[in-house]
C-alpha positions as CSV (number, residue, x, y, z in Angstrom):
1,M,-14.9,34.0,29.6
2,K,-12.1,34.7,27.6
3,K,-11.6,32.1,24.7
4,R,-8.6,30.0,25.1
5,N,-6.0,30.4,22.6
6,P,-5.5,27.3,20.8
7,F,-2.1,28.2,19.8
8,P,-0.3,29.2,23.1
9,G,2.5,31.6,22.3
10,V,1.0,32.8,19.1
11,T,0.0,36.4,18.4
12,R,-1.4,38.1,15.6
13,M,0.1,41.3,14.0
14,V,-0.2,43.6,10.9
15,D,3.1,44.3,9.2
16,R,3.9,48.0,7.7
17,H,2.4,46.6,4.3
18,G,-1.1,45.8,5.9
19,K,-0.2,41.9,5.8
20,V,-1.6,40.0,8.8
21,R,1.3,37.8,10.1
22,W,1.4,35.3,12.8
23,R,4.2,35.4,15.6
24,F,5.2,32.6,17.9
25,R,7.3,33.6,21.0
26,A,8.2,31.1,23.6
27,K,9.0,31.5,27.0
28,S,12.6,30.8,26.5
29,G,12.7,33.9,24.3
30,F,12.8,31.9,20.8
31,T,10.6,33.6,18.4
32,T,9.6,33.0,14.7
33,Y,6.7,33.6,12.2
34,L,4.5,30.9,11.2
35,P,3.6,30.4,7.5
36,G,0.5,30.0,5.8
37,P,-3.2,31.1,6.6
38,Y,-4.4,30.5,10.5
39,N,-4.9,27.0,11.3
40,S,-3.9,25.5,8.1
41,A,-1.9,22.5,7.6
42,E,1.1,24.4,6.7
43,F,0.7,27.1,9.9
44,R,0.1,23.8,12.2
45,A,3.2,22.1,11.0
46,A,4.9,25.2,11.5
47,Y,3.7,25.7,14.9
48,E,4.4,22.1,16.0
49,A,8.1,22.7,14.9
50,A,8.2,26.0,16.5
51,V,7.2,24.5,19.7
52,Q,10.0,22.1,19.6
53,G,12.3,25.0,19.3
54,S,12.8,24.9,15.5
55,K,12.8,27.8,13.3
56,V,10.8,27.4,10.3
57,R,11.4,29.2,7.1
58,P,8.2,30.3,5.3
59,N,7.6,27.9,2.5
60,R,5.4,30.1,0.3
61,S,3.6,28.5,-2.4
62,T,4.3,29.6,-5.6
63,A,1.0,28.3,-6.8
64,A,-2.4,30.2,-7.0
65,H,-4.6,29.9,-4.1
66,G,-7.4,27.2,-4.9
67,T,-5.8,25.8,-7.6
68,F,-4.8,21.8,-7.8
69,A,-1.3,22.8,-7.5
70,W,-1.7,24.6,-4.4
71,L,-4.1,21.8,-2.8
72,I,-1.3,19.3,-3.7
73,E,1.4,21.7,-2.0
74,E,-1.1,21.9,1.0
75,Y,-1.4,18.1,1.2
76,I,2.3,17.6,1.0
77,R,3.1,19.6,4.0
78,S,0.4,18.2,6.2
79,A,0.9,15.6,9.0
80,K,-1.0,13.3,7.2
81,Y,1.5,12.9,4.4
82,A,4.3,12.8,6.6
83,D,2.8,10.0,8.8
84,L,2.9,7.8,5.4
85,S,5.7,5.3,4.7
86,D,8.8,6.4,2.7
87,G,7.5,3.8,0.1
88,R,3.9,5.1,0.2
89,R,5.1,8.9,0.1
90,R,7.3,8.0,-2.9
91,S,4.5,6.1,-5.0
92,L,1.7,8.7,-3.9
93,R,4.3,11.8,-5.0
94,S,4.9,10.5,-8.5
95,L,1.1,10.6,-8.9
96,L,0.7,14.0,-7.3
97,D,3.2,15.5,-9.5
98,W,1.5,13.7,-12.6
99,I,-1.9,15.3,-11.3
100,R,-0.4,18.8,-11.3
101,G,1.2,18.5,-14.3
102,K,-2.3,17.8,-16.0
103,V,-4.5,20.2,-14.0
104,G,-2.2,22.0,-11.7
105,D,-3.4,25.4,-12.8
106,L,-7.0,24.7,-12.9
107,P,-9.3,25.4,-9.5
108,F,-9.9,21.9,-8.0
109,N,-13.2,23.3,-6.4
110,R,-14.9,23.2,-9.8
111,M,-14.3,19.4,-10.9
112,T,-17.2,17.3,-11.3
113,P,-17.2,13.2,-11.4
114,L,-17.3,13.7,-15.0
115,H,-14.1,15.7,-15.1
116,V,-12.2,12.9,-12.7
117,E,-13.2,10.1,-15.2
118,R,-11.7,12.3,-18.3
119,L,-8.6,12.6,-16.2
120,M,-8.5,9.3,-15.6
121,A,-9.0,8.2,-19.5
122,K,-5.8,10.0,-19.8
123,K,-3.9,7.0,-18.2
124,D,-3.1,3.7,-19.9
125,G,-5.0,1.0,-18.3
126,P,-7.6,0.6,-16.0
127,V,-5.3,0.1,-13.0
128,A,-3.7,3.4,-13.5
129,A,-6.9,5.2,-14.0
130,N,-8.2,3.9,-10.8
131,N,-4.9,4.9,-9.1
132,V,-5.5,8.5,-10.4
133,K,-9.3,8.3,-9.0
134,K,-7.8,7.2,-5.4
135,T,-5.1,9.9,-5.5
136,L,-7.7,12.8,-6.2
137,S,-10.1,11.2,-3.8
138,I,-7.2,11.8,-1.0
139,L,-6.8,15.2,-1.9
140,F,-10.5,16.1,-1.9
141,N,-11.1,14.5,1.5
142,Y,-8.0,16.7,2.6
143,A,-9.9,19.5,1.2
144,V,-13.0,19.0,2.5
145,K,-11.9,18.3,6.1
146,H,-9.9,21.3,6.2
147,S,-12.6,23.5,4.2
148,L,-10.1,24.4,1.8
149,A,-11.3,26.8,-0.9
150,G,-15.0,26.2,0.2
151,Q,-15.0,22.3,-0.9
152,K,-18.0,20.6,0.5
153,V,-17.8,17.1,-1.7
154,N,-15.2,14.6,-3.0
155,P,-16.4,14.3,-6.7
156,A,-14.1,11.4,-7.0
157,S,-15.9,9.4,-4.7
158,H,-18.7,9.6,-7.2
159,A,-16.7,9.0,-10.5
160,D,-17.1,5.2,-11.9
161,T,-13.9,2.7,-11.2
162,R,-12.4,1.2,-14.0
163,K,-13.0,-2.8,-14.2
164,T,-9.6,-4.3,-14.2
165,G,-10.5,-7.8,-14.5
166,G,-8.8,-10.7,-12.6
167,D,-7.1,-10.3,-9.2
168,G,-4.3,-8.1,-9.9
169,F,-0.6,-9.5,-9.4
170,Y,-0.4,-13.1,-10.8
171,T,-0.4,-15.8,-7.7
172,W,2.4,-18.3,-7.7
173,T,1.3,-22.1,-7.8
174,R,3.3,-24.8,-6.1
175,A,4.2,-25.6,-9.3
176,D,5.8,-22.1,-9.8
177,V,7.6,-22.2,-6.6
178,A,8.8,-25.8,-7.3
179,K,10.2,-24.5,-10.7
180,F,12.1,-21.5,-9.2
181,L,13.9,-23.4,-6.6
182,D,14.9,-26.2,-9.2
183,H,16.5,-23.1,-11.2
184,H,18.2,-21.5,-8.1
185,G,19.8,-23.9,-6.0
186,P,20.6,-23.7,-2.4
187,G,23.0,-20.9,-1.5
188,T,22.0,-18.4,-4.3
189,K,20.7,-15.2,-3.2
190,A,17.4,-15.5,-5.6
191,R,16.7,-18.5,-3.8
192,L,17.1,-16.8,-0.3
193,A,15.0,-13.9,-1.5
194,M,12.1,-16.3,-2.7
195,L,12.3,-18.0,0.6
196,I,12.1,-14.5,2.7
197,F,9.1,-13.5,0.7
198,Y,7.4,-16.8,0.7
199,Y,7.8,-17.8,4.3
200,T,7.6,-14.3,6.1
201,G,5.0,-12.6,3.8
202,A,7.2,-9.9,3.6
203,A,6.9,-7.2,1.0
204,R,9.9,-5.8,-1.0
205,G,10.1,-2.8,1.3
206,D,10.1,-5.0,4.4
207,A,12.5,-7.9,3.0
208,S,15.1,-5.2,2.1
209,R,15.5,-4.2,5.8
210,L,15.5,-8.0,7.4
211,G,18.5,-9.0,8.9
212,W,19.8,-10.8,12.1
213,Q,18.5,-8.2,14.2
214,N,15.0,-9.5,13.5
215,V,15.7,-13.2,14.4
216,K,15.5,-14.2,17.9
217,N,15.0,-18.0,19.1
218,G,14.1,-19.2,16.0
219,R,11.3,-16.6,15.2
220,I,11.5,-13.4,13.0
221,A,9.7,-10.4,13.8
222,F,9.3,-7.2,11.9
223,K,7.0,-4.2,11.6
224,R,5.3,-3.7,8.2
225,G,6.2,-0.4,6.5
226,K,3.4,-0.1,4.6
227,T,0.7,-0.9,7.4
228,G,2.7,-0.7,10.6
229,G,1.5,-4.0,11.7
230,E,3.3,-6.0,13.8
231,V,4.6,-9.5,12.2
232,D,6.1,-12.3,14.5
233,M,6.3,-16.0,13.3
234,P,8.3,-19.0,13.4
235,I,11.3,-19.6,10.9
236,A,10.1,-22.1,8.4
237,Q,12.8,-25.0,8.0
238,P,13.5,-24.0,4.3
239,L,14.3,-20.6,5.3
240,A,16.3,-21.5,8.4
241,E,18.7,-23.9,6.2
242,D,19.2,-20.9,3.8
243,L,19.7,-18.2,6.6
244,D,22.1,-20.4,8.2
245,R,24.7,-20.2,5.3
246,L,24.5,-16.4,6.0
247,P,27.4,-14.8,8.2
248,K,26.0,-14.0,11.5
249,D,27.8,-10.4,11.4
250,Q,26.2,-9.7,8.3
251,M,23.7,-6.8,8.8
252,L,21.0,-7.8,6.1
253,F,20.0,-10.5,4.4
254,L,19.5,-9.4,1.0
255,T,22.3,-7.0,-0.2
256,H,24.1,-5.8,-3.5
257,G,27.2,-4.3,-4.3
258,R,29.7,-4.3,-1.1
259,G,26.8,-5.2,1.2
260,L,24.7,-2.2,0.2
261,P,20.9,-2.3,1.2
262,Y,18.4,-2.3,-1.8
263,R,15.9,0.0,-2.2
264,P,12.3,-1.8,-2.5
265,E,11.9,-0.7,-6.0
266,T,15.2,-2.2,-7.1
267,L,14.8,-5.2,-5.0
268,G,11.6,-6.2,-6.9
269,M,13.1,-5.4,-10.3
270,W,15.9,-7.6,-9.3
271,F,13.8,-10.4,-8.0
272,K,11.7,-10.0,-11.5
273,D,14.9,-10.5,-13.4
274,R,15.6,-13.8,-11.4
275,C,11.9,-15.0,-12.2
276,I,12.4,-14.4,-15.7
277,E,15.5,-16.3,-15.8
278,A,13.8,-19.3,-14.1
279,G,11.2,-19.2,-16.9
280,L,8.5,-17.5,-14.9
281,P,7.8,-14.2,-16.6
282,Q,4.6,-13.8,-14.7
283,C,5.7,-13.9,-11.3
284,T,6.9,-11.3,-8.8
285,S,7.4,-10.8,-5.3
286,H,4.2,-9.5,-4.3
287,G,2.7,-12.8,-6.1
288,L,4.5,-14.7,-3.7
289,R,2.8,-12.9,-0.7
290,K,-0.7,-13.7,-2.3
291,A,0.4,-17.3,-2.8
292,A,1.3,-18.0,0.8
293,A,-2.0,-15.9,2.0
294,T,-3.8,-18.2,-0.8
295,I,-2.6,-21.4,0.7
296,L,-3.1,-20.6,4.2
297,A,-6.6,-19.6,3.5
298,E,-7.5,-23.0,1.5
299,G,-6.0,-24.5,4.7
300,A,-8.9,-23.2,6.6
301,G,-6.6,-20.5,8.1
302,T,-9.0,-17.7,9.5
303,E,-9.1,-14.0,8.3
304,H,-7.2,-13.2,11.6
305,E,-4.4,-15.8,10.7
306,V,-4.0,-14.3,7.1
307,M,-4.4,-10.9,8.8
308,A,-1.3,-11.8,11.1
309,F,0.6,-13.7,8.5
310,L,1.0,-10.4,6.2
311,G,0.9,-7.7,8.7
312,H,-2.3,-6.0,8.0
313,K,-4.0,-4.3,11.0
314,T,-7.5,-5.5,10.2
315,P,-9.0,-8.7,9.1
316,K,-10.5,-7.1,5.8
317,E,-7.8,-7.9,3.4
318,G,-7.6,-11.6,4.9
319,A,-11.3,-11.9,4.3
320,T,-10.7,-11.7,0.4
321,Y,-8.6,-14.9,0.7
322,T,-10.4,-16.8,3.3
323,K,-14.0,-16.3,1.3
324,K,-12.4,-17.3,-2.1
325,A,-11.2,-20.5,-0.2
326,S,-14.5,-20.9,1.2
327,R,-16.2,-20.7,-2.1
328,A,-13.8,-23.2,-3.5
329,R,-14.6,-25.6,-0.4
330,L,-18.2,-25.2,-0.9
331,T,-18.3,-26.0,-4.7
332,D,-16.1,-29.2,-3.8
333,S,-18.5,-30.2,-1.3
334,A,-21.4,-29.8,-3.8
335,M,-19.7,-31.6,-6.4
336,A,-19.1,-34.6,-4.4
337,K,-22.6,-34.7,-3.5
338,I,-24.1,-34.4,-7.1
339,A,-21.4,-37.0,-8.0
340,G,-22.6,-39.3,-5.3
341,T,-26.0,-39.4,-7.1
342,K,-27.2,-42.6,-7.9
343,T,-26.4,-43.5,-11.4
344,E,-29.8,-45.5,-12.3
345,Q,-31.7,-42.6,-11.1
346,N,-29.9,-40.0,-13.5
347,L,-30.3,-42.4,-16.4
348,S,-34.2,-42.7,-15.7
349,N,-34.4,-38.9,-15.8
350,L,-32.9,-38.8,-19.4
351,P,-35.7,-38.0,-22.0
352,V,-37.6,-41.2,-23.0
353,R,-36.0,-41.3,-26.8
354,L,-32.5,-41.3,-25.1
355,D,-33.6,-43.6,-22.3
356,R,-35.3,-46.1,-24.6
357,K,-33.4,-49.3,-25.4
358,E,-32.8,-50.5,-29.3
359,S,-34.9,-53.0,-30.3
């Protein structure tokens, strides 16, 4: 039986220089050459575009085959990278460029866990180092899946993760929230931004896109930019009161200049400055998401309730908050039982020399 062509319309040809090339020809007569090795990420992306009728310019890599620079270019041209949110692509691209600058000319299939740890050590601080490990792991997993340069294992998965200590971003307390609201009064943009972060669980990328188009029948609904998770919740009264001050024809709730939208990073930095003005230099917009999720968990909220509030697709992250809250409730219960033990019984168990009355 003749083997089915996995890429209909593609034929193999050898040019006058003896180089193998892959040509796509549609029934309509549209034709184009596909770049990259057969069945590579670049080849498949070009084929999908050609099927839609778009000519693809050969995007030739200037990097040597098998190097980190080459692997990074392969990954960036992949559908996996294209499916990421805009914000995630920007943050990831920054790390990919850093890795390329450090080891771009080296063969990636010779890297060991020890090499990974040495590269991690070039970053200041454990969080930045761990981000290098995560990014390398993404690259190696992609190489293993697509059998690039014979890669069989992910050495980054065996490298030691640096201990960070603490829970990441500072979590606002109720006192912090009250202090911020006292400083930034009703009608101020800072107050509105804080209420949006706090009562919707929106990340800065989500908050920068929220507007009246997301409001209907006293509810606010949006899709998380990072996870794609759906969020739909009633608008809390404090937030509703501040939103009522905005013109109904204002496209976005939070704008700068002449009604221009914020970039997520810019919004985060602007809000950080407002926190400093309120005497809260340790606070950030992300810390408000953590605060709201923590309060929800401490109120016996379930993992799925936290998941729905934060717009996650799985309850895994919600479990982080509910387990921590459960431990706190258990210790409260334990201490109540300990404190309830009769004082007389406690005193009789003291060492004899301490329990003896003075004569």
